[in-house]
N, C-alpha and C positions, 0 to 999 in steps of 0.2 A: 275111220279115219285109221286106222292101226296099217292098212298097206294088207291086207287080208280079207277074204270074206267069213270069216270064224265070228260064230256068235259068241258070245262072252257074258257072264251074269258079273262079273266082280270088275271095278275101277282099275283101267288099265293106263299106266302113263302113254300119252301122245307122245313120241319122241321129236315129231316133227315141228312140234310149237314149244318146244320150250325155250327156245331164243327169241322168242316172239312177243314176248311178255302179255300176254293175255290178261285182259280187264275182265271178259263179260264170255259166257256160254249159251248158248239155245239150243235146243234140242228139240224135234220132233219125231215121228215115227221111225221114220226112214233117213232122215239127213240132221247132220249137226252142224253148228254155227259157231267160230269163236272171232270174236272182235280184239284187236290190238290196241296196246296203249297209244299208237301213232294215226290209228283210223283206217287198219285194214280190217276188212271181213276177210276167214279163211271159212272155205266150206269142203263136207266131206259127206259121202253118201248118196240116195238117188236124185237125181236132176230131171227126172221124165219131165216133169212140165216147166221146165226151165226154173226154175225157185234161184236158182245160183245168181241170175241175172247177167249170164255171160253170153249171151245171143243162142247158145246150144241147150240141148237135153242129155249132154255126156254125163254119166255117172262116175263118181269117184269113190277109190276106196282109199286113197290119202288126201290129207288137206291141201288145198288148194289157195292162190288168191285168187278172191271173186270179184269184192269191190273196194273200191280206195276211198275211203271217206274223208281224208283229210284235205282234200283241194276246198 
């Protein structure tokens, strides 16, 4: 979700999520999810099997809004 495809082995601030009030995160082998306090889920990484729930299998290296659970 850093906007590039460079591997890193240190914690790095994800500036795209600073103003999103993230309350929970989940990470798997090749994608990450972040839940905001207003019920929106942001996703980044591989979406090969459509795991972001967007109706496509487009990968992304920046966090995008995937699901709105506030409804």
